[in-house]
N, C-alpha and C positions, 0 to 999 in steps of 0.2 A: 427211673432216676432222672432228676432234672439235669439239664445240660451244663449248667454252671451253678456255682455257689457264690454267695456274697462273701468276698474275702475282706478281712479287717486287718488293720495295722495295729499290732499289739506292742510295737517297739517301746513305747513309753508306759505301758501298763505294768501293774504289780507283778513281780516275779514269784513263781511258785517253786521252781526247781532249777538250780544252776550247778554248773561244774567248772572247776578250774584245774587244768593239767591232769584230768582224770585218766588214769593208766591202769591196765591190768596185764600182768606178766604171768604166764604159765611156765613152770620149770625153772631151772637155774643154769648158770654158766653158759656153755656152748649150746645147750639144748633149750635155752630160754626162748619162749615165743611171746612176742609182744602183741597181744590180741587187740588191745585198745591203747592208742599211743598219744598221750598228752592232749586230750581233747577238751575244748571249752564249749559251753553251751548255756543259753538262757531261755527257759521256757516260761511263758507268761500265763497268768490266770485267764482261762477261757479260750486259750489259743489251741488250734488244731495243727500239730507239728508232725511231719513225716520224716523218718530217718530211713534213707533209701540206700541200698547196697546189695551187691550180689552175695551169694553164699560164701562165707569165710571173710567177709569184710569187717566183722567185729560188732555188727549191730545187735546181735542177740546177746553177746557177752556184755555189751553196754547196758542193754535192757535189764539183765540180771543184776548188774551193779546198781542201777537206778532203783530196783525193787528191794535191794538189800539182801539178795540171795547169794551174791558174790562179794567178797571184800575188795576194796580198792587198793591196788599195790602202791599207788602214788597219787598225790593230788587230793582234792576234797569235793564232796557234794554238799550243796546247801539247800535246805528245805525251808521255804518261806523266808529267805534271807538270812537264815542262821545255819551254822555248820550242823549237818545231820548227825545225830547221836543215836546209834542203834547198838550200843555196846552191851546192853542187857536184853534178856527175853522180854521184859516188860516194856522197855523203850522201843524194841522192834515191833511189838504188837501195836503200840500206840502209833508208830509210823505207818503201819499197814492200814490203820483206819483212814489215813489220808491218801494212800496210793494203792490201787488194786490193778489186776491184770486180766486180760483175756488172751488165751494162747491159741495157736493154730490148730491143735488137735483137740477137739471138743470131747473125744472119747476118753482121754487121759486126764481131763479136768475135774472129773467127778469121782466120788467114792462110790464104787459099785453097789455097796450095801445100804446106801442112804437114799431114801425116797425123795422125790422132788419137794414134797412138803417140808422135809427136814432141811434140804438145801436152802430153801427160801426163809424158813424160820431162823436158821443160823444167822442170816443177814440181818434180820429184824433185831435179834438179840445182840449182835455186835454193835448195832446203832443205839443200844440202850433201851430196847423195847420189850425186854424179857417179861416184864410184869403187866404188859398191856392185856386187856381182855382178848380171849381167843377170837371173838367175832371181829375185833379191830384188826388182828393179825391177818385173818382171812381177807378182810377188805383191802389191806395193803398188798397182800400177795396177788389178789385178783387184779388190782390196779397195775402192778408191775408186769404181770403176764399180758394184760391188755395193751400195755405200752409197746410190747414187741409182737403184737398180733397173735398171742396165744390165749387159750381159755383155761383159767386155773381149774375150773370144774371138770375139765376133761383130762387134767394132768394129775390131780390129787390121787395119792396112793400108787402112782406109777413110779418106776425107776427110770433114771436118765437114759439107760441103754435101750429103753423101749421107744425112744424118740429118734427121728432122723438127725443127720449131722447138722442140717440147717436149723432144726428146732432146738438142738442142744446149744448151738451158738447163740440163738435168740434167748434161750433161758439164761445163758451167761450174762447177756446184756440186762435181763430182768434182775439178776443178782446185783449188778452195778447200780441199777435204778433204785433198788432198796438201800444199798450201802451208801450211795452218794459220796464217794471219795472226792477229794480235791483234784486228784490226778488219776486218769485211766491210761494204762499202758497196754496197747493192743498189738500183740506180736503175731503178724501174718494171720489175722483172724478169719480171713476169707479164702485162704489158699486151698482148703480141703472141702469146699462146698461148691455147688454148681453156680453157673452165672446168674441165675435168677435169685438164688439165696444170697449171693455176693452183693448184688445190687441192693437187696432189702437190708442186709446187715450194715452196709455203708450208710444208707439213709438213716437207719436207726441210731448209728453212732453220732451222726450230725444232729439228729433230733435230741439225743441225750445231752450233747454239749449245749444246745440251745436251751433245753429245759432246766439244766442244773448249773450251767456256767463252769463245768469242770474243764480242766486241761486234758486234751487227749494226745498221747504220743503214739503214733502209728508206725510200727516197724514193718517195712515191706521191701521186696526186691522189685516191685512193679512201679516204675516211675510214672506210668500213665495214671494209675490209681492215686498216687501221691499228688499229682497235679490236680486231679479232679477234686480231691477232698480237703486239701491243706491250705492253711494260711501261710505257713512257713515250711521250708524244705531244707533238710541237711543231707548232703551226699557223702557217703562214707566209703572209703577204699583203703584196704590194708591197715585198718585200725585208726585212720585219720579222717577228719572232715576236710574234704578237698574243696567244698563249696557249700555255702548256705545263704539263705536269704528268703525274701518273699517268693511264694510259689511262682508267680508270673515272671519275676526276674530270673530265677534259676532255670526254669524250664524253657522259657521263650528266648532267653539270651544267655545261654550257658557259657561259662568261661573255662572250666576245667575240661580237659580231653576226656576224662572218665565220664563226666556228665553227658558230653556230646555222644559218646559211644552208647550209653544207656538209652538215650533218646533215639538214636538211630536204629537200635534193636527193636523198637516198638513198631509192629507192622502198621502201615497206613492203608486203610481200606481203599482209598481213592487213588493209590499209587500202584504201579506194577511191582510185584515183589521180586527182589533180586535173588534168584536161585542159583547163581553162578558158583557159589561156594558149597552147594549141596551135592553130595554124591548120590544121584538118584538110583544107581545100581545097588547100593547097599541099604537104601531106605527100606523100612518095613520091619 
């Protein structure tokens, strides 16, 4: 992985996804739980955005609302500058042509009974290529697999579960390469793979953004990864954005106490680790 990426300022660029007072409440009355609490956001075309927070911060609930898998309790989400309308099955399917996702568990992202050929062909058909000659479809699937360092000839007629976790995540990115949505939402896509695969997948996401110009929304608990890969960072705590801005500004000059704590929790290889809070007798 390269040590730095070239960050760009998208502040004045075209918006692809925005939110105003976006809220999600589970339950009612005294048992009501506000998972996402009146958040505002602006994600721009071609921008790499990270939403960072610990487990329970609300980031996964927000991602499900962005995808249209959960209804918004209050506020509104705008897609390409217009209020998003996913009120019917047809409108929701149309929206999903513009936004796709990669999830953290590659094993639950595939239908066990569908071969890899079928997974990739479905993407071509969703993009309107159902009537293309089969030879052309094979060419497209080969190109998509090659983009993620896989060989389609070695995958054909196999099932996803015959691949490793890293290969399955790369196949998910090959799907996105074929679908070419305007927005990719990547929810902890590297948390279940080894360090080598993690590095590869992050670089592939950056290449995908550069190749297609899509917006990538990266959901993570890892503020170090967010700093490496992002143009813009949103820090989420208890359902609210406590801080957001350009990655360098947020990470190198944090204002919120929560951001400072997240940064302090990242081990520094060149510093002596503070083990004073660790009970060594109970470790193991």
